[in-house]
C-alpha positions as CSV (number, residue, x, y, z in Angstrom):
1,M,0.0,0.0,0.0
2,S,3.0,2.3,-0.3
3,H,2.7,5.6,-2.1
4,A,-0.9,6.2,-0.9
5,T,-1.1,9.8,0.3
6,I,-2.4,10.3,3.8
7,L,-3.5,13.7,5.1
8,I,-3.0,14.1,8.9
9,I,-5.1,16.9,10.4
10,E,-3.6,17.3,13.9
11,D,-2.9,20.4,16.0
12,N,-0.4,18.8,18.4
13,P,3.1,18.9,16.7
14,M,4.4,15.8,18.7
15,N,1.4,13.8,17.6
16,M,1.7,15.0,14.0
17,E,5.4,14.0,14.0
18,L,4.9,10.6,15.5
19,A,2.1,9.6,13.1
20,S,3.9,11.1,10.1
21,D,7.2,9.2,11.0
22,L,5.4,5.9,11.5
23,L,3.5,6.2,8.1
24,L,6.6,7.5,6.2
25,D,8.5,4.5,7.5
26,E,5.9,2.3,5.9
27,G,6.1,4.0,2.5
28,F,3.1,6.2,2.7
29,D,3.3,9.8,1.4
30,V,2.2,12.1,4.2
31,I,0.9,15.7,4.2
32,G,-0.2,17.6,7.2
33,A,-2.4,20.4,8.4
34,E,-2.5,21.9,11.9
35,D,-6.1,22.9,11.8
36,A,-9.4,21.9,10.2
37,V,-9.7,24.8,7.8
38,K,-6.2,24.2,6.3
39,G,-6.9,20.5,6.3
40,I,-10.1,20.9,4.3
41,E,-8.3,23.1,1.8
42,M,-5.5,20.5,1.4
43,A,-8.1,17.7,1.0
44,K,-9.7,19.6,-1.9
45,A,-6.4,20.5,-3.5
46,D,-4.4,17.3,-3.0
47,H,-7.2,14.6,-2.9
48,P,-5.4,12.3,-0.4
49,D,-6.2,8.6,-0.3
50,L,-7.1,8.8,3.4
51,I,-7.5,11.5,6.1
52,L,-6.5,11.1,9.8
53,M,-8.7,13.6,11.6
54,D,-8.0,14.7,15.2
55,L,-11.4,15.4,16.7
56,Q,-10.2,18.0,19.3
57,L,-9.0,20.8,17.0
58,P,-9.1,24.5,17.8
59,G,-11.9,26.4,16.1
60,L,-13.6,24.1,13.7
61,D,-13.4,20.7,15.4
62,G,-12.8,17.3,13.6
63,I,-16.5,16.4,13.7
64,Q,-17.5,19.6,12.0
65,A,-14.7,19.3,9.5
66,T,-15.6,15.7,8.6
67,H,-19.2,16.8,8.1
68,L,-18.0,19.5,5.7
69,L,-15.7,17.1,3.8
70,K,-18.6,14.6,3.4
71,E,-20.9,17.4,2.1
72,E,-18.4,18.5,-0.6
73,A,-18.6,16.5,-3.9
74,S,-14.8,16.7,-4.4
75,T,-14.0,15.2,-0.9
76,R,-16.9,13.1,0.1
77,D,-15.4,9.8,-1.1
78,I,-12.1,10.3,0.8
79,P,-12.1,7.9,3.8
80,V,-11.7,9.7,7.2
81,I,-10.4,8.1,10.3
82,A,-11.0,9.9,13.6
83,L,-8.1,10.3,16.1
84,T,-8.8,11.4,19.6
85,A,-7.5,11.1,23.2
86,H,-11.2,11.1,24.3
87,A,-12.1,7.4,23.8
88,M,-15.6,7.7,25.1
89,S,-18.4,5.9,23.3
90,N,-20.2,9.2,22.4
91,H,-17.1,10.4,20.5
92,S,-17.0,7.2,18.5
93,A,-20.7,7.5,17.7
94,M,-20.3,11.2,16.7
95,A,-17.3,10.4,14.5
96,K,-19.2,7.6,12.7
97,E,-22.3,9.8,12.3
98,A,-20.1,12.5,10.7
99,G,-18.8,10.0,8.2
100,C,-15.6,8.6,9.7
101,I,-14.9,5.0,8.8
102,A,-13.0,4.2,12.0
103,F,-11.9,5.6,15.3
104,I,-8.4,5.3,16.7
105,S,-7.7,6.3,20.3
106,K,-4.6,8.3,21.3
107,P,-2.0,7.8,22.3
108,I,-1.6,5.6,19.3
109,D,-0.1,2.2,19.6
110,V,3.1,2.7,17.6
111,M,3.5,-1.1,16.9
112,Q,-0.1,-1.5,15.5
113,F,-0.7,2.0,14.0
114,P,0.8,1.5,10.5
115,D,-0.9,-1.9,10.1
116,Q,-4.2,-0.4,11.3
117,I,-4.0,2.4,8.7
118,S,-3.0,0.0,5.9
119,E,-5.9,-2.3,6.7
120,L,-8.5,0.5,7.0
121,L,-7.2,2.0,3.7
122,E,-7.5,-1.3,1.9
123,E,-11.0,-1.8,3.3
124,A,-12.1,1.6,2.2
125,Q,-10.7,1.1,-1.3
126,S,-12.4,-2.3,-1.6
127,V,-15.7,-0.7,-0.6
128,A,-15.2,2.2,-3.1
129,A,-14.4,-0.3,-5.9
130,G,-17.7,-2.0,-5.4
């Protein structure tokens, strides 16, 4: 699954660096945005294969951003995975309702994270292919 482009929308520089490094090591192309507005702009411009969306973003939060991405014709088919430190059931439900295909709790498990992303991306591409 190398060379798939993943957009990470994450306001914490340490979390952004960790996720980016793990995915780059697995051969993914990674782009990043520190807030939802920039992330939405990048999604429209770059059409990544997958978006990792922090739910707790300043200003426009990840749930609102995912809703906006799913309403937009040019971005609605990009799979979004929610990332959050708040692993409560209502956050998971809100993420799914917004259009996220999965929910990963932070701190991420560095041993499993790249495989989780690969599997979710493959599943999303299989669903999209029919």
